Legacy VTK file of the C-alpha trace (Angstrom):
# vtk DataFile Version 3.0
C-alpha trace
ASCII
DATASET POLYDATA
POINTS 134 float
16.657 -5.050 3.290
14.949 -1.998 3.175
16.211 -1.057 -0.155
13.762 -1.886 -3.030
16.368 -2.114 -5.731
18.393 -5.210 -3.894
15.223 -7.082 -3.797
15.195 -10.230 -6.240
13.869 -9.925 -9.434
10.770 -12.272 -9.289
9.945 -10.191 -6.044
9.921 -6.819 -8.092
8.213 -8.487 -10.766
5.117 -9.164 -8.342
4.891 -6.063 -6.844
4.628 -4.175 -10.651
2.218 -6.936 -11.531
0.001 -8.218 -8.932
-2.894 -6.554 -8.310
-3.968 -6.894 -4.938
-1.775 -6.530 -1.341
-3.422 -7.142 1.958
-3.027 -3.976 4.167
-3.118 -4.449 8.015
-3.585 -1.696 10.056
-4.029 -1.409 13.794
-7.674 -0.372 15.379
-7.750 2.191 18.398
-8.340 -0.973 20.695
-4.923 -2.754 19.396
-7.164 -5.324 17.367
-5.931 -5.809 13.638
-7.840 -4.460 10.760
-7.099 -6.421 7.430
-8.120 -5.505 3.893
-7.621 -6.285 0.338
-5.908 -3.153 -1.749
-5.186 -1.546 -4.977
-1.362 -0.585 -4.710
1.007 0.465 -6.863
5.064 0.511 -6.154
7.013 2.866 -6.853
10.271 4.455 -5.378
10.699 2.358 -2.310
6.973 3.016 -1.344
3.753 1.594 -1.593
0.861 3.602 -2.771
-2.914 3.001 -2.004
-5.566 5.240 -2.915
-8.867 5.188 -0.539
-11.678 7.667 1.070
-10.789 9.700 3.703
-13.543 8.351 5.895
-12.439 4.590 5.748
-11.550 2.536 8.638
-8.042 2.485 7.595
-7.352 5.905 7.391
-9.211 6.313 11.211
-6.548 3.503 12.263
-3.670 5.348 10.630
-4.620 8.849 11.824
-3.941 7.270 15.490
-0.877 4.516 14.746
0.650 4.703 11.113
2.420 1.241 11.907
1.444 -1.210 9.068
2.485 -4.342 7.329
1.649 -5.271 3.839
1.354 -8.838 2.553
0.718 -9.852 -1.448
-1.693 -13.060 -1.741
0.574 -15.397 -2.132
1.241 -17.691 0.779
3.662 -19.911 -0.990
6.270 -17.270 -1.736
5.573 -14.813 0.858
6.398 -10.958 0.204
5.673 -9.090 3.231
6.782 -5.308 3.530
6.428 -3.264 6.942
6.388 0.464 7.385
4.764 4.303 8.848
2.039 4.896 6.647
1.797 8.700 5.662
-1.267 10.494 4.331
-1.244 12.669 1.329
-4.266 14.785 1.082
-5.486 17.299 -1.576
-3.618 17.138 -5.200
-1.778 13.448 -5.915
1.587 13.702 -8.098
1.050 12.617 -11.637
3.682 9.825 -11.651
1.049 8.026 -8.727
-2.429 8.587 -10.583
-0.158 7.727 -13.915
1.096 4.866 -12.340
-2.412 3.891 -11.206
-3.910 4.382 -14.361
-2.059 1.961 -16.211
-1.762 -1.088 -13.893
-5.411 -0.700 -13.574
-6.655 -0.410 -17.115
-7.865 3.211 -16.690
-8.866 3.624 -13.167
-8.445 7.438 -11.430
-7.201 6.452 -8.110
-8.349 9.762 -7.503
-12.115 9.828 -7.999
-14.333 9.214 -5.203
-15.563 6.072 -4.203
-17.950 7.388 -2.008
-19.789 10.764 -3.781
-18.633 13.555 -1.823
-15.954 11.875 0.115
-12.582 13.336 -0.496
-9.540 10.718 -1.910
-6.245 10.271 0.130
-2.889 8.600 -0.697
-1.411 6.089 1.334
1.900 5.961 1.303
3.917 3.216 3.131
7.852 3.708 2.888
9.357 0.123 3.157
10.863 -0.003 6.603
11.451 -4.184 6.519
11.037 -6.267 3.704
9.913 -10.310 5.489
10.906 -12.288 2.329
11.061 -16.068 1.944
14.067 -17.097 3.781
15.092 -13.389 4.040
12.951 -12.264 6.926
15.109 -9.387 8.611
LINES 1 135
134 0 1 2 3 4 5 6 7 8 9 10 11 12 13 14 15 16 17 18 19 20 21 22 23 24 25 26 27 28 29 30 31 32 33 34 35 36 37 38 39 40 41 42 43 44 45 46 47 48 49 50 51 52 53 54 55 56 57 58 59 60 61 62 63 64 65 66 67 68 69 70 71 72 73 74 75 76 77 78 79 80 81 82 83 84 85 86 87 88 89 90 91 92 93 94 95 96 97 98 99 100 101 102 103 104 105 106 107 108 109 110 111 112 113 114 115 116 117 118 119 120 121 122 123 124 125 126 127 128 129 130 131 132 133
């Protein structure tokens, strides 16, 4: 089930409302790097803003496969996909979605002064849901 339209309504609601997702990338030595991040879910993809100098970006530049998991372990929502880095200007639809979800936060504004921001786009390749793992 990679099509987000066929997701249960409860899962779509969580994607819209929950603030954090755990992003798992792979370090060059093969070990996992797991970190909580803010996200929006639009058009079948997870979108995450981060500084270009972050560990997650360095990992994705070497190995683009990632996993994402919402925080509630009782009702798991896990997705797998290949992250795509977007540099430069960000689409207004994405920045507006972050602004609405996170109370005025600008996903494109540098977290670290002088360090560029990037967007990670993770189109879902596979969903792993309670009782529906593929």
